C-alpha angles and dihedrals in degrees: 000000000000112000095184130240096280094053093050095047101037100029126223093284095255096090104030130067123225093259091051091051089049092052090050093057108282119160122281091242087087090061093045091051092049092048093049092047091052092047092050090049090052094047092049089069102029099049099057091041092051092048090051092048095048098039110110117236094217116077090212090058091049090051090050093048090048091050092048094046100043105018090235120114120220130189124255092249091052090048090050092052091044091052092050091049092049092050091048094049093046094048092045092050092047090050091049094050092045091050092048091050092049091049090052091050093049091047091049093049092047091056092044094055096039095055 
């Protein structure tokens, strides 16, 4: 039975990991997907943290930044609500990503010690 050249070099997927298939001549899409996944993982943490660090504490300053950036003026009360919403969303996303990372670590350590 002839399996073809691709089957013999790359394997059927059951015996070779993704990195082994990549070393044996798999397509570069694997590397692009890995790179994008790592970048998105980095941005998940950096983006909310950066927004929290750069967010002004004064609603008047936020209204001024909004007017400069978008050309649309907003009231101080709207800026105050917008600031509260941004802080809530950023803290919630940081808590979510931290919880997800901790769950992955716990899962990894459980499998390490069990085997």
